[in-house]
LOBA-882544 format. One record per residue: residue number from 1; residue in three letters; x, y, z of N, C-alpha, C, O in turn. Coordinates in steps of 0.2 Angstrom, whole numbers, padded with zeros to 4 digits, always signed. Layout:
! LOBA-882544
(NUM ALA (X Y Z) (X Y Z) (X Y Z) (X Y Z))
...
END
This chain:
! LOBA-882544
(1 MET (+0315 -0106 -0416) (+0315 -0101 -0411) (+0322 -0096 -0412) (+0327 -0098 -0414))
(2 LEU (+0321 -0090 -0410) (+0326 -0085 -0412) (+0328 -0081 -0406) (+0323 -0078 -0403))
(3 TYR (+0334 -0081 -0405) (+0338 -0077 -0400) (+0338 -0069 -0404) (+0340 -0068 -0409))
(4 LEU (+0337 -0066 -0398) (+0338 -0057 -0402) (+0341 -0053 -0396) (+0338 -0050 -0392))
(5 PRO (+0349 -0054 -0398) (+0351 -0051 -0393) (+0353 -0043 -0395) (+0355 -0042 -0401))
(6 GLY (+0351 -0038 -0391) (+0351 -0031 -0392) (+0344 -0029 -0397) (+0343 -0023 -0397))
(7 PHE (+0340 -0033 -0399) (+0335 -0032 -0402) (+0328 -0028 -0398) (+0325 -0031 -0394))
(8 SER (+0326 -0023 -0400) (+0321 -0020 -0394) (+0315 -0017 -0399) (+0311 -0012 -0398))
(9 ALA (+0314 -0021 -0404) (+0306 -0020 -0408) (+0301 -0023 -0403) (+0302 -0029 -0401))
(10 ASN (+0296 -0018 -0402) (+0289 -0022 -0399) (+0287 -0028 -0402) (+0289 -0030 -0407))
(11 VAL (+0283 -0031 -0397) (+0279 -0037 -0401) (+0272 -0037 -0399) (+0270 -0036 -0393))
(12 VAL (+0268 -0039 -0404) (+0261 -0039 -0403) (+0259 -0046 -0404) (+0261 -0049 -0409))
(13 LEU (+0256 -0048 -0398) (+0252 -0056 -0398) (+0245 -0055 -0399) (+0242 -0051 -0396))
(14 GLU (+0244 -0058 -0404) (+0234 -0059 -0403) (+0232 -0065 -0402) (+0235 -0070 -0405))
(15 GLY (+0228 -0065 -0399) (+0225 -0073 -0396) (+0231 -0076 -0391) (+0232 -0082 -0391))
(16 ALA (+0233 -0071 -0387) (+0238 -0074 -0383) (+0234 -0078 -0377) (+0228 -0077 -0374))
(17 CYS (+0238 -0084 -0374) (+0234 -0087 -0369) (+0240 -0090 -0364) (+0245 -0092 -0366))
(18 GLU (+0237 -0089 -0358) (+0242 -0092 -0353) (+0242 -0100 -0350) (+0236 -0100 -0348))
(19 ARG (+0245 -0105 -0349) (+0245 -0110 -0347) (+0246 -0112 -0340) (+0252 -0114 -0340))
(20 VAL (+0242 -0111 -0335) (+0243 -0111 -0329) (+0243 -0118 -0326) (+0239 -0122 -0328))
(21 ILE (+0248 -0121 -0323) (+0250 -0128 -0321) (+0250 -0128 -0314) (+0254 -0125 -0311))
(22 VAL (+0245 -0132 -0310) (+0246 -0133 -0303) (+0246 -0140 -0302) (+0241 -0144 -0304))
(23 GLY (+0252 -0144 -0299) (+0251 -0150 -0299) (+0251 -0153 -0305) (+0255 -0152 -0310))
(24 ASN (+0245 -0158 -0306) (+0244 -0163 -0312) (+0239 -0159 -0317) (+0238 -0161 -0322))
(25 LEU (+0235 -0153 -0314) (+0230 -0149 -0317) (+0234 -0144 -0321) (+0239 -0141 -0319))
(26 TYR (+0230 -0142 -0327) (+0232 -0137 -0331) (+0226 -0134 -0335) (+0220 -0136 -0336))
(27 CYS (+0228 -0128 -0336) (+0222 -0124 -0339) (+0225 -0118 -0344) (+0229 -0114 -0342))
(28 ASP (+0223 -0118 -0350) (+0224 -0112 -0354) (+0219 -0106 -0354) (+0214 -0106 -0357))
(29 ILE (+0222 -0101 -0351) (+0218 -0096 -0350) (+0218 -0090 -0355) (+0223 -0086 -0354))
(30 PRO (+0213 -0088 -0359) (+0214 -0083 -0364) (+0216 -0077 -0363) (+0213 -0075 -0358))
(31 LEU (+0220 -0074 -0365) (+0222 -0066 -0363) (+0220 -0062 -0369) (+0220 -0056 -0367))
(32 GLY (+0219 -0063 -0374) (+0219 -0058 -0378) (+0224 -0055 -0382) (+0230 -0058 -0383))
(33 LEU (+0224 -0049 -0385) (+0229 -0045 -0386) (+0234 -0043 -0382) (+0232 -0039 -0377))
(34 TYR (+0240 -0044 -0382) (+0246 -0041 -0379) (+0251 -0037 -0382) (+0253 -0039 -0388))
(35 VAL (+0254 -0031 -0379) (+0259 -0029 -0383) (+0266 -0029 -0377) (+0265 -0029 -0371))
(36 ILE (+0271 -0031 -0379) (+0276 -0032 -0375) (+0283 -0028 -0376) (+0286 -0031 -0381))
(37 ARG (+0285 -0024 -0373) (+0290 -0020 -0375) (+0296 -0024 -0377) (+0297 -0029 -0374))
(38 GLY (+0299 -0023 -0382) (+0305 -0027 -0384) (+0309 -0027 -0380) (+0311 -0033 -0379))
(39 GLU (+0312 -0022 -0376) (+0318 -0022 -0371) (+0316 -0030 -0366) (+0320 -0033 -0364))
(40 ASN (+0310 -0031 -0365) (+0308 -0037 -0362) (+0309 -0044 -0365) (+0309 -0050 -0361))
(41 VAL (+0310 -0044 -0372) (+0310 -0049 -0375) (+0317 -0053 -0375) (+0322 -0049 -0376))
(42 VAL (+0318 -0058 -0374) (+0325 -0061 -0374) (+0325 -0068 -0379) (+0330 -0070 -0382))
(43 LEU (+0320 -0070 -0379) (+0318 -0076 -0384) (+0311 -0076 -0387) (+0307 -0074 -0383))
(44 ILE (+0310 -0079 -0392) (+0304 -0078 -0395) (+0304 -0085 -0400) (+0308 -0087 -0404))
(45 GLY (+0297 -0088 -0400) (+0297 -0094 -0405) (+0289 -0095 -0405) (+0284 -0092 -0403))
(46 GLU (+0288 -0101 -0409) (+0281 -0102 -0410) (+0279 -0109 -0409) (+0284 -0114 -0409))
(47 LEU (+0274 -0110 -0407) (+0272 -0116 -0404) (+0269 -0121 -0409) (+0264 -0118 -0412))
(48 ASP (+0270 -0126 -0411) (+0267 -0131 -0415) (+0260 -0135 -0412) (+0261 -0141 -0410))
(49 LEU (+0255 -0132 -0413) (+0249 -0134 -0408) (+0248 -0142 -0410) (+0245 -0146 -0406))
(50 GLU (+0250 -0144 -0416) (+0248 -0151 -0418) (+0255 -0156 -0416) (+0254 -0162 -0415))
(51 LYS (+0260 -0154 -0414) (+0266 -0159 -0410) (+0265 -0157 -0402) (+0267 -0161 -0398))
(52 GLU (+0263 -0152 -0401) (+0263 -0151 -0393) (+0259 -0156 -0390) (+0254 -0159 -0391))
(53 GLU (+0263 -0158 -0385) (+0261 -0166 -0381) (+0262 -0164 -0373) (+0267 -0160 -0372))
(54 LEU (+0257 -0166 -0369) (+0258 -0165 -0361) (+0258 -0172 -0359) (+0255 -0177 -0362))
(55 PRO (+0262 -0172 -0353) (+0263 -0179 -0349) (+0255 -0181 -0349) (+0250 -0177 -0349))
(56 SER (+0254 -0189 -0349) (+0247 -0192 -0348) (+0244 -0191 -0342) (+0239 -0193 -0341))
(57 HIS (+0247 -0189 -0337) (+0246 -0189 -0331) (+0243 -0181 -0330) (+0241 -0179 -0324))
(58 MET (+0243 -0176 -0335) (+0241 -0169 -0335) (+0233 -0169 -0336) (+0231 -0174 -0339))
(59 THR (+0229 -0165 -0332) (+0221 -0166 -0333) (+0219 -0159 -0334) (+0221 -0154 -0331))
(60 ALA (+0215 -0158 -0340) (+0213 -0151 -0341) (+0207 -0149 -0337) (+0202 -0152 -0338))
(61 VAL (+0208 -0144 -0334) (+0202 -0141 -0331) (+0200 -0135 -0332) (+0204 -0132 -0336))
(62 SER (+0195 -0132 -0330) (+0192 -0125 -0332) (+0195 -0120 -0328) (+0198 -0122 -0322))
(63 ALA (+0195 -0114 -0329) (+0199 -0107 -0327) (+0196 -0108 -0320) (+0200 -0109 -0316))
(64 ALA (+0190 -0108 -0317) (+0188 -0108 -0311) (+0191 -0113 -0306) (+0193 -0111 -0301))
(65 GLU (+0192 -0120 -0309) (+0195 -0125 -0305) (+0203 -0123 -0304) (+0205 -0123 -0299))
(66 ILE (+0206 -0121 -0309) (+0213 -0119 -0309) (+0215 -0113 -0303) (+0219 -0113 -0299))
(67 LYS (+0209 -0109 -0304) (+0210 -0104 -0298) (+0210 -0106 -0291) (+0214 -0104 -0287))
(68 ARG (+0205 -0111 -0291) (+0203 -0115 -0284) (+0210 -0118 -0282) (+0212 -0118 -0276))
(69 ALA (+0213 -0122 -0286) (+0220 -0127 -0285) (+0225 -0122 -0284) (+0229 -0123 -0280))
(70 GLN (+0226 -0114 -0288) (+0230 -0111 -0285) (+0230 -0108 -0279) (+0235 -0106 -0275))
(71 LYS (+0224 -0107 -0277) (+0222 -0105 -0270) (+0224 -0109 -0265) (+0228 -0107 -0260))
(72 ALA (+0222 -0115 -0266) (+0224 -0120 -0261) (+0231 -0120 -0261) (+0233 -0119 -0255))
(73 GLU (+0235 -0121 -0265) (+0242 -0122 -0267) (+0244 -0116 -0262) (+0247 -0117 -0257))
(74 ARG (+0242 -0110 -0263) (+0245 -0104 -0259) (+0244 -0104 -0252) (+0248 -0102 -0248))
(75 GLU (+0238 -0106 -0250) (+0237 -0106 -0243) (+0241 -0113 -0240) (+0243 -0112 -0235))
(76 ALA (+0242 -0119 -0244) (+0246 -0124 -0241) (+0253 -0121 -0240) (+0256 -0123 -0235))
(77 THR (+0257 -0116 -0244) (+0262 -0113 -0245) (+0262 -0109 -0239) (+0266 -0110 -0235))
(78 ASP (+0258 -0104 -0238) (+0258 -0100 -0232) (+0258 -0105 -0225) (+0261 -0102 -0220))
(79 LEU (+0255 -0109 -0225) (+0253 -0112 -0219) (+0260 -0116 -0217) (+0262 -0116 -0211))
(80 LYS (+0265 -0118 -0223) (+0270 -0122 -0222) (+0275 -0116 -0219) (+0279 -0118 -0215))
(81 GLY (+0275 -0110 -0222) (+0280 -0105 -0220) (+0278 -0103 -0213) (+0283 -0102 -0209))
(82 SER (+0272 -0102 -0211) (+0270 -0101 -0203) (+0272 -0106 -0199) (+0272 -0104 -0193))
(83 MET (+0273 -0112 -0200) (+0274 -0119 -0197) (+0281 -0119 -0196) (+0283 -0122 -0191))
(84 ARG (+0285 -0116 -0202) (+0293 -0117 -0202) (+0294 -0111 -0196) (+0297 -0112 -0191))
(85 LYS (+0292 -0105 -0196) (+0293 -0099 -0192) (+0291 -0102 -0185) (+0295 -0101 -0181))
(86 ARG (+0286 -0105 -0182) (+0284 -0107 -0176) (+0291 -0113 -0173) (+0293 -0114 -0168))
(87 MET (+0293 -0116 -0179) (+0298 -0120 -0176) (+0305 -0118 -0175) (+0309 -0120 -0171))
(88 GLU (+0307 -0112 -0180) (+0312 -0109 -0178) (+0311 -0105 -0171) (+0316 -0105 -0168))
(89 PHE (+0305 -0103 -0169) (+0305 -0101 -0162) (+0306 -0105 -0157) (+0308 -0104 -0151))
(90 LEU (+0304 -0112 -0159) (+0306 -0117 -0153) (+0315 -0118 -0152) (+0317 -0121 -0147))
(91 ASP (+0318 -0116 -0158) (+0325 -0117 -0159) (+0328 -0124 -0156) (+0331 -0124 -0151))
(92 PHE (+0327 -0130 -0159) (+0329 -0135 -0157) (+0336 -0138 -0158) (+0338 -0143 -0156))
(93 ASP (+0341 -0133 -0161) (+0347 -0133 -0162) (+0352 -0133 -0155) (+0358 -0134 -0155))
END
């Protein structure tokens, strides 16, 4: 790992992917080629795929499944927020 204070060279990532985790599900979504402005880079490192281990309870799923899980999680969060607003309206204090 390399800490780069004040370093502002741009970074090009080839074969980049995003790991999306929802609960016990995860999916690596390929992103392709990314160019990142150097001023946005604070820390950079390389992932050793042979040593990378996920907890045993994590399950790999397809991109479609993880998107459905994200949507369900977002809807649950929205519902919780609307329920909280309704409860604040009642003002039980």
